[in-house]
C-alpha positions as CSV (number, residue, x, y, z in Angstrom):
1,M,1.8,35.2,7.7
2,K,-1.2,32.7,7.3
3,I,-1.3,29.1,7.8
4,A,-4.4,26.6,7.1
5,F,-4.2,23.0,8.4
6,I,-6.2,20.6,6.4
7,A,-7.6,17.6,8.5
8,Q,-9.1,14.3,6.3
9,P,-12.4,13.9,5.8
10,F,-12.8,12.1,9.0
11,D,-11.1,13.5,11.6
12,V,-12.7,15.9,13.8
13,L,-11.2,18.4,16.4
14,L,-14.0,19.8,18.4
15,P,-14.8,20.0,20.7
16,N,-11.9,17.5,21.4
17,P,-9.1,15.8,18.9
18,K,-9.0,12.2,18.8
19,N,-6.5,10.3,16.7
20,S,-3.5,11.2,16.6
21,I,-2.9,13.1,13.2
22,S,-5.8,15.3,15.2
23,I,-3.5,15.8,18.5
24,W,-1.1,17.0,16.0
25,V,-3.4,19.6,14.8
26,D,-4.2,20.6,17.4
27,E,-1.7,21.2,19.1
28,I,1.0,22.5,16.7
29,S,-1.5,25.1,15.4
30,S,-2.0,26.4,19.0
31,K,1.9,26.8,19.5
32,I,2.1,28.5,15.6
33,V,-1.0,31.5,16.4
34,Q,1.0,33.2,19.3
35,N,2.8,34.3,15.9
36,H,0.7,33.8,12.9
37,E,-2.7,33.5,11.8
38,A,-3.8,29.6,11.7
39,V,-6.9,28.7,10.1
40,V,-8.1,24.6,10.5
41,Y,-10.1,23.5,8.3
42,S,-11.5,20.1,9.5
43,A,-15.3,17.9,9.8
44,K,-18.0,19.3,10.9
45,T,-20.6,17.9,12.9
46,D,-23.4,18.7,14.9
47,S,-21.9,19.1,18.0
48,H,-20.7,22.8,16.8
49,D,-20.7,25.4,14.2
50,R,-19.2,26.3,11.0
51,F,-17.1,28.7,11.7
52,T,-15.6,28.5,15.5
53,Q,-12.4,29.9,18.0
54,K,-10.5,27.8,20.3
55,N,-7.7,28.9,21.4
56,N,-7.4,31.5,19.2
57,V,-7.3,29.0,16.5
58,R,-10.3,29.5,14.0
59,H,-12.1,26.6,13.1
60,I,-13.8,26.3,9.7
61,G,-16.2,23.3,9.5
62,I,-16.7,21.2,6.1
63,S,-19.0,18.6,5.3
64,T,-18.1,16.1,4.5
65,V,-21.4,13.7,3.0
66,F,-19.7,13.8,-0.2
67,D,-16.4,12.5,1.2
68,K,-18.1,9.4,2.8
69,K,-20.5,8.6,0.2
70,I,-16.9,7.9,-2.0
71,I,-14.8,6.0,0.7
72,E,-17.9,4.0,0.8
73,I,-18.1,3.6,-3.4
74,I,-13.6,2.7,-2.8
75,K,-13.9,0.1,-0.5
76,T,-16.8,-1.2,-2.5
77,K,-15.0,-1.6,-5.3
78,L,-12.0,-2.9,-3.6
79,K,-13.0,-5.6,-1.8
80,P,-13.5,-8.2,-4.7
81,L,-9.7,-6.6,-5.7
82,R,-8.8,-7.4,-2.2
83,I,-10.0,-11.3,-2.4
84,I,-8.3,-11.6,-5.8
85,T,-5.3,-10.8,-4.7
86,R,-4.7,-12.9,-1.4
87,N,-5.8,-15.6,-3.1
88,I,-3.0,-14.7,-5.4
89,C,-0.4,-14.4,-2.6
90,K,-1.8,-17.6,-1.6
91,S,-1.5,-19.4,-4.5
92,S,2.1,-17.6,-4.9
93,R,3.0,-19.0,-1.2
94,N,2.4,-22.7,-2.4
95,R,4.5,-23.1,-5.1
């Protein structure tokens, strides 16, 4: 069976996973590969090649430039909404 793991845009699994989800993916994929084929798609950094292998798990690095731009746009657009929401919540508590 072929199993693919797709990490979040900000998750970097190579050379070492940094947060709980990437650690989980790293641990599970290295266990699964004993009986199945596992591929991990994660953010590519300059420290590793686009295609690499670690513990018999294939890692494919994906550019996250587009994702980072989208995240910044969302943060910019949602910031005024958070302020409005915060003000509405404060005023409803004061009633």
